[in-house]
RODO-2510 file (C-alpha; in nm, 4 decimals, decimal comma):
residues 48
     n   res          X          Y          Z
     1     m    15,2006     2,7195    17,1631
     2     e    15,2471     3,0739    17,0446
     3     n    15,5418     3,1582    17,2711
     4     v    15,7999     2,8848    17,2168
     5     r    16,0467     3,0498    17,4573
     6     d    15,8134     3,0227    17,7577
     7     p    15,9598     2,7500    17,9837
     8     r    15,6163     2,6787    18,1344
     9     e    15,4991     2,5490    17,7972
    10     h    15,7964     2,3214    17,7479
    11     i    15,7075     1,9530    17,7461
    12     n    15,9882     1,7300    17,8632
    13     e    15,9486     1,4590    17,6030
    14     e    16,2525     1,2566    17,7080
    15     p    16,3323     1,2810    18,0795
    16     r    16,6951     1,2107    18,1621
    17     h    16,8893     1,1437    18,4775
    18     d    17,1992     1,3596    18,4335
    19     l    17,3967     1,2135    18,7239
    20     m    17,3519     0,8581    18,5962
    21     d    17,4585     0,9733    18,2468
    22     v    17,7777     1,1193    18,3936
    23     v    17,8435     0,8086    18,6059
    24     a    17,7886     0,5788    18,3068
    25     g    18,0147     0,7892    18,0863
    26     f    18,2878     0,8090    18,3502
    27     g    18,2655     0,4359    18,4215
    28     g    18,2717     0,3473    18,0529
    29     m    18,5741     0,5663    17,9856
    30     l    18,7511     0,4356    18,2956
    31     g    18,6905     0,0766    18,1852
    32     f    18,8183     0,1527    17,8361
    33     m    19,1340     0,3158    17,9750
    34     v    19,1965     0,0188    18,2065
    35     v    19,1792    -0,2142    17,9052
    36     v    19,4163     0,0100    17,7048
    37     f    19,6574     0,0223    18,0004
    38     a    19,6494    -0,3572    18,0440
    39     v    19,7171    -0,4127    17,6727
    40     a    20,0070    -0,1635    17,6853
    41     v    20,1592    -0,3411    17,9872
    42     i    20,1267    -0,6817    17,8181
    43     v    20,2834    -0,5520    17,4955
    44     k    20,5726    -0,3959    17,6898
    45     f    20,6233    -0,7212    17,8819
    46     v    20,6279    -0,9254    17,5582
    47     i    20,8709    -0,6860    17,3869
    48     s    21,1257    -0,6858    17,6718
***
C-alpha cells in the first residue's frame, strides 16, 4: 500500500447505505419535530 491516494487500493471497511441513512435521519428529525409541536400545542391549550 505505497500509494494511499489510489482509489483502486481502497478497502471499504464499513459499507454504508447512504439513502437509508438520509431516510432514517429525516424520519427521526420529523418524529422529533412532531413531538415538539404536539407538546407546544398542549402547553398553549393548557395556558389559555
